[in-house]
N, C-alpha and C positions, 0 to 999 in steps of 0.2 A: 504493500500500500504506500509506503514512504517513497519507494522508487518511482511509482506511478505519479505521485504528487510532485516530486522533484522534477520529473521529466516534463509534466504538463506546465510547471512553473517556468522552466527553461524555455519551452516552446512559446509560451505566452510572452515572456520577456524578449525573446529574439524577434518575435513578430511585431512587438510594439516599438522596439528601439529604432529600426530603420525608418519607420514613419516619423518619429520624433526628430531624428537626425537629418531628414531630408526637407524639413520645413524651411522655407526661405525667410529671411529677415526683411526683405524688400520686395516690392512689386516689380515684376518684369512685364506687366501689361500696361503700356502707357502710350500716349501721343504727346510729343514734345515739339514746341516751336521755339526757335532761337534766332537771335541776331548777333552779329559780330562786327568788330572794328579792326582795322589795320591788317589785312584789307577788309573793307566793308562787305558783308555777305548776309544772307538770310537762308534759313533752312529749317528742316523738320525731321523728326525721327519717329518711327512707329515700331513697337515691339509687342509681341504676343506669345505667351507660353503655348507650346503644343504638348509638352509634358510638364510635370512639376519642376523639373530641373533642366529644361531646355526650351529655347525660344527662337522664333523667327524675328528678324530685324530688317527694316527698310529705312534708308536714310537718303535725304536729298538736300543739297545746298547749291546756292547760286550767288554770283556777284552782280547779277543783272546786266551782264555784258555779253549776251548770247552764249553763256557758258553754263556748265553744271558739273556736279559731282553726285551721281546717283549710285547708291550701293545697296546690296541686299545679301542676306546670308543667314546663317544659323549660329546659335550660341548656347553655351551651357551656363548654369548658375547653381550655386549651392552654398549652404552655410559653413563657416569655419567654427563659429560659436554663436551665442545668442545676440551678438552685436555686429558681427562681421560676415559678409558674403564675399565669395570669390566668383568671378565670371570670366568668360572668354568668348571670343567671336571669330568666325571665319567668314569673310565677306568678299564679294566680287564687285568692283567699282567700274562704272563707265564714266569717263571724265572727258569733258570738252573744255579746253582752255579758252580764255577770252581772245578775241581777234587781234588785239594789240600784242598778245604773247604768242601769236602764230595760229591760233584757232585749231590746233591739233586735237584729235580725239585719241583716247587710249583706253584699254581695258587692263586693270591691274587687280591683284589680290591684296587682301589685308588680313593679318592675323594679330590678335591682341589678347591681353589678359589684364584683369583689373580687380580692384576691391571696392566695396562700399561699406562704410563704417558709421554706426550711430555714434555721434559725438555727444549729443544730448537727446532728449525725447523728441525734438522737432528738427534737429540739425544733423545733416548727413554730410560726411566727407567722402569724396570718391577720387580715385586715380586709375588711369588706364594707360598701359604702355604696349607698344607693338611695332609692327613693321607693315608698311604699305609699299609693296614692290621694293624700290631701293631707298625709300625714305622712312624715317622714324616717325612713330605716332606717340604723342603724349597728350593726355587730357587729364586735368586735375581741377577740382573745385569744391565748392560748398553748395549744398541744396537745403533750402529752408522749407519744411513741410508745414504749411499753414493749416491744412486739413488732410485727411486721408486721401482725398482725391486731387489736391492741388499742391504743387511745390514750385518754388522759384529758385533759379540757380545762377551762379556766377562762376565762370571757368576761365582758366588759361588753357588754350588748346593749340595743338599742331596736329591736324588730322592727316598729315602726310601729303597734302596737295598744294595748299596756298600759303604754307608757312605759319608762323605763330600768330595767334589771334586772341583777343579778349572777348568773351561771349556772355550774354545774359539770356536766360530762357525761362519758359514756363512749361511745366509738365502736368498733364492730366492723366491720373491713374484711373483705370477702370477695372 
């Protein structure tokens, strides 16, 4: 009887732990709109989970000079502990440069990894590093969560296409 109880307890604990360990600390279902300076640009990003720890992502940015950077791909996400998530993405970009920079089009890949950290109950810090073809990717910033559905962000970013930028954005979680 004791062996049976111990066995059932171990099975119950083993089935409960993976569910508790796979819960994310942050939402990966969002629509974000952002604007940047130096160079001036406007863009948006959409992310949606297709499993609890993986998501699809689509991103588009433009400098309003008959140019664009449109990217799409897949990502993973998961908790490190109750305050920190790790995530990564593999994306394919279609880029068209402004006419004054040649107007060339190119298709490149991007691979990145990052973390999201709760600094306080409404303040999130995030950083992402990676590679976009032959350029480095670095995005770091702060996001203020005014409600569960709305957050405001300020970032220093170099997405590997237009160089360093300062951005402000608004994110709608769903």
